[in-house]
N, C-alpha and C positions, 0 to 999 in steps of 0.2 A: 803022913797023910797029906795028900795034895789039897791045896786050897781050892775052894769051889770056883774062885775066879780064875784059877789057872787052867781049868778044864776048857778044851776047845768047844765052840758052839757055832752053829750056822747063824749069820747076821745078814739080814736083808738091807742092801745099800740103796738108799733113795737118791737118785741123781739130782744135783743142785741146778738151779736155774742159771742161764748165762748172764754175765754182768753186762749191762748196756752202757755205752759211752756216748752221751748225747752232746752235740756241738751246735753252736748257733750258725746261722747262714753266713754271718760275717767271718767267723772262724774258718768255716769250710772254704769260703771263697778265698780267704787269705792263704790257706794251705795250698789250694789249687794254683794261685798266683805264684807262690814260692816254688812249687814243683815245675811249673812252666818256665819261669825265669831261670831256674837252675839248669834245666835240661836243654832249653832252646835259647841259649845266650846269643848265638849268631845264626840266623836262619836265612836262607835265600829262597824266595818265593816268586813264582812266575804267574802272572795273571793279567787280566784286563781291568783298567781303572773305570769305575763308575761312581756317580754321585759325589764327584770331587767338589769340595767347597772350602774356601778359606774363611774362617770366622774372624770376628773383630779382634780377637786376641792374636791373630797372625798365624795360628796353627792351621794345618791342612788336614782335613778329615775326608777319607774316601773309602771305597770298597774294592778289594781285589777279588775277581771272580773268574771262574772257568765254566765249563758246560755243566758241572755237577755240584759245585759248592761255591761259597763265597766267604770272605774273611775281612773283618773290619780292620782298618789301618789308620794310622795317624802319623803325621810328620810335624814335629814342633817347629816353631818359628826360627829358632837358632839354626836348625838344620836346613830348613827351607830356604833361608837367605843365601846359602852357598850352593843351591841347586842350579845347574847350568840351564836346564830347560824348564818350562812350565808344565806341570802335570795337568792333563785334561782328560775328560771322559773319552773312552774309546781307545786310548793308547795301550798298547801291549808292552808291559814293562817287567823288569826283574827287580825285586825289592830285597834289600838286605836290612835286617833288623832283629829285634828281640821280642819273643812272644810274652805277653803279659795279660792281665785281667783287669778290666775296668769294673771295680767292685760295686759302685752304686747300681749298675745295671746287670752285673753278672755276666758280661760279655767278654770273651777273650779276643784280643786284637794283637796286631803286630805294630811295634813302634819302629818306624822306618828310620834308618840312618843313611840310606843311600838308595837312589833310584836311577836306573839306566834303561833306555828304551831297548826293546828286544829287536834285534836286527840292525836298525839304524843307530849310529853313534850318538851319544848324548850331546856332544858339541855340535854335530851337524844338525841335529833336531833343534837345539837352541838357536843356532844360526838361522835356520829356516823360519822359525817362529818369530824371532825379532825382525827379520827382514820383511815378512808379510805384514806385521803390525805397523812398522814404521812406514811401509809403502802405503798402507791404508790411510795413515795420518797425513800423507802428502809430503813427507820429507824427501822423497826421491824424485819429485816432480821436476821436470826440466824447466818449468816456468819460474821456479824460484832460484835456479842456478844463475850466478852472476859471472860476468866476464872479467878476465884479469885486467888490471890497469896496464896500459902500454909501456909506461916507464915508472915503475914503483920507486919511491924515494927511500922507503924503509921496509925491509922484509923480516918477518918474524919466523923463527924455526923452532919447532917443538920436537925434540929427539933426545937420545942419550949421548952423553959425552964420551962414553967408553968405546963405542963401536967406530967403524970406519965410515958410517953414514954421514956424520957431521963433517968429517974431513973431505969426503967426496963432494958434498954440496958446496962447501966453502971454496974448494979448488975450482969447481966449474964456474961458480959465480965470480970469483976473482979473475978468472981467465976471460970471461965474457964482458965483465964490467968491473974494473979494478976498484973504483971508488964507491961501490954500492954500500949502503948502510945495512948491516945485519944485526938483529937482536935475537940471541939464542936463549931459549927457556929450557934448561936441562931437566930431564925427567927420566924415570924408569920406563922401559917399553916392554917389560916381560915380568910376570909374577902376579901374585894375588893382589897387591896394592898398586899395580902399574896403572890400572884404569883411572883410579882416583888422582894419581899424580899427573897423568896426561891431561885430565880435566883442569886441574889447577894450573898446569903449564899454559894451556890455551887461554884460560881466564886471566892469567897474569899478563899476557900480551894485550888483552882488551884495555888494560889500564894504562898502557904506554901510548902516548899521543904520536900520531904520524905513521902508525903501522898501516901499510897499504895492502898487504897480502900475507897469509900465514901458510907455512909448509909444515905438515905433520908427517914425519918420516920414520921409517924403520927398515932394517934389512930383512932378508928372507928367513924362512923357518917353517916349522910345522904349524898345523892349525892351533895346537896348544900354545906354541910360542907367540903366535899372532893374535891370540884370543883377546888381549886387552883392547884391541881396536875393533872388536865385535861386541863390546859392552854397550848397553843402552845409554849410560851416562856420557860416554865419549861421543856417541852419535848426536846426542842432544846438545852437547857443548859445541860441536862443529856447526850444527844447524843454527845455533844462537849467535854465531860469530858475526860481528858487524862488518867485517871485510871478507873478501873471497878467501876460500881455504882450498889448498891443494893437498890431496891425500896421496902419499908415496910410501905405501906399506908393502913390503915383500918384493917378490919378483913379478915378472909380467903375467904369470899364470895365477898369482895369488890375488884373491878378492876378499875384502873385508867389508863390514857394514860401513865403516868410515869412507870407503871408496864410493859407495852409493849416495851417501849424504853430502859429501864434499862438493864444492862447485866444479872441481876438475880432478880427474884421477890421472896420476902419472905411473907409468909402468915400473919405474925404479926411482930412488931418490935423486940420482944424477939426472934422469930425464925431467924430474920436477924442477931442478935448477936451470935446465935449458929452456923449460916452458915459461918460467916466471919472468924472464927478461931476455931480450935479444942481446947479441954481442954489441959492444960499444961501437966498433967500427961499422957494423951493419946499421946501427941506428944513425950514425953520422952520415953514412952513405945514403941512407934513405932520406934524411933531412936535406942533404945536398940535392938529391934527385927531385924531391918535392919542391925545393926552392927554385930549381931550374924550370920545372914544369909550371910553377906559378908565374915565374918571370916571363916565360914564353907565352903563357896564356894572356897575361896583362899586355904584353907587347902586341900580340895579335889583335886583341880587342881594341887597342888604341889605333892601330893601323886601319882596322875596319871602320872605326868611328870617323877617322880623318877622311877616308875615301868617301864615306857617306856624306860628310859635310861638303867635300869638294864637288860631289855629284849634285848636291842640292844647289850649290852656288852657281853652277853652270846652267841650270834650267831657266828657260825664258821667264817663267812666271815669278821666279825668285831673284832675277837679276836686279842689282841695285838695292837689295834688301839691307845691306849694312848702312847705306845712306839714309834709307827710310827709318831704320832703327835709330840712327843718330838723331834725325829730325824729331822722331817721336820722343826721344830722350830730352831734346831741347824743349819741346812743347811741354813735356811733363815737368821740367824744371821751372818753366815760366808759370804754369798753372800752380805749381807748388808754392812759388813765390807770391803769386797773387792771392792764393788761399791763405798763406801765412799773414800777408798784409791785411786782407779782409778780416781775418780772425782777430788780428791785433787791434784794428780800428774798432771792430765790434766790441771787443773787450774793453778798450779804452773809453768808448762812448758810454757803455754801461757803467763804468766806474765813475765817469764824470757826472752822469745823471744821478747816480747814488750819492756822490759828493754834494751836489746841489740840494738834494733832498735832505741830507744831513745838516747842511748849512741853514736851510730854512727852519728845520727843527731846532737847531741851536739858537737861531735868532728868536724863534718863538719862546724859547726858555730864558731870554735876556731878563735880568732882574729889574732894570729901569722900566722896561716896557711892561713887565708883569706888575710893577707897583702902580703905574698909571692905570692899567686895566682894572686893578683891584680898587683903586681910588674911585674911578668912575662907577664901578659896580657898587661901592659903598654909598656914593652920593645918590645913585638911582635907588638903592635900597632904602636910604634914609627918607627920600621924598615919598616913596611908595608907603613907607611905614607911617609918616605923618598924615598922608592922605587917608590911609586906612584907619588911623586913630580918630581923625575928625569925622569920618563917615560913621565909624562905630559909635562915637559920642552923640552924633546927630540922631542915629537910629535909636539909641537908648533913651535920649531925651524925649523923642517923639513918643516912644512907648510909655515912658513915665507920665507924660502929660495925659495920654489917653487913659492910663490906669487911674490917675488922679481924678480925671473927669468922671470916670465911671464910679470911682469910690465916692466922689462928692455927691453924685446923683443918688447914691444909696445911703448917704449919711442922714441921720434924723435931724441934724441941724438945718438941713435944707428944708425939711418939712416945717420946722419951726419958723423959718424965714417967710414961709407963706402964710403965717398968722396962727399957726397951731401952737399948743402949749402942752407940757407934760406935768401931771399931778403926782406928787410923791407923798408917802405917809410922813409922819412926824420925824422919824429918824432916817428918812430917805433910804429905807431898805427895800421898798417895793413900790411899784407904780399902781396907782388907784385907777382901776378900770370900771368898777361897779359902784354906783352911788349907795347901794345898800351896805357896802362894806365900811362906811364911815357913819359917825353919829354927830349930831349938832354939838358945837363947842370944841370939836376935835381940831387940832392944828394940822395944817397941810402945807406943803411947799409946792409952788408952781414955777416951773422953769420955762422962761420965755426965750425968744431968739436973742434978745439982749437983756441979760440980767435974770433975776428970779424974784418971786413974791412969797411972803409968809402970810398965810391967811387962816382965819378961824371960820369954821363952818357954822352957819346960822340955821340952815335948814337943808335937808337932803330930800330930793324928790325922786 
């Protein structure tokens, strides 16, 4: 017998709900970035630059756009430093880079590793941009161009020692002027670091005293080979040179930025050697020719002066003028002698007068005479003092007599002399002025003009 559970039966299957896989925005953005970076590792994009701006960090941020879309782009500082031209708004370029996502904003962008202009070459565009910028700064102005010295004593040369340029320059200079002093500053003239070495070579010549002119030279080549002389740092080093600079880079048809900045451009290095100094025999010939011209000019001037003097001597109004001049000279000598004599006599007279005054002052300061004068003054002073003392004694004696007379007239003794008397009490402590103040039998004293009396009162009225 079959088990009940072994029997078939119809079962209704209920469909299960789908499982949801939820991710965060950061996770989704990171996945998208990985997909873009893995699929678009190297992408070439063509478009027009807009909103180009270099931030303080040195990175360049811009937008590539066409008629229907736009793409954010960035070029980091390390890559931008090696860019030949300067990206600006409106330029139509082709960019090579890797697509990525800027996660904080969820924007996809291209990280550019290379930019080149569409149609025009990058080097030519960079050349035109730098040329325009330096021209606007005034580095190409003819007013700042200096003329070469006519006979330089020491010439500096900045070039490579490996090429034939330095040998050609030396050969031409030795042929034209064998004893010229040359100072060679060797440097690379091609390659990535050539521009920095050229600048150092030029600046090295600045430190050498006596350098009158500098030649910056290189042989011919393509625009890539000559590019070191199109760098801005080389142009500014040439402009900052304290002496004139000759640029002799490439062939006659080659033009570099250094040619426009330099004080003089030479078509070739050999032509620069011919321009910097003339041949020695030409200089000597020129000096001889100038010397002869100077001598002839001086000789002709002397002859004309002599003829003019002779013509003046033969004129009636000037006849005998040498004699008159001689007489004037004699008169001048006599007047000069008289003037000197008069001046000397005047000076001697003033000195004598001064000496007489000093002698009188000295005699006035003689000790014997001063003692006599002092003695006389003392005698006069003594007599005046005695007279003053006598007069003073007389005045005081007179005053004393007047005061004594006045004092005597006020003295009570004078009253007594006229017959009056003064009555005192017994002990003479008070004067008796009232008779009622005494009693009979009381003793009193009476002062007379001469002497006194002791009395006893018998009766008071």
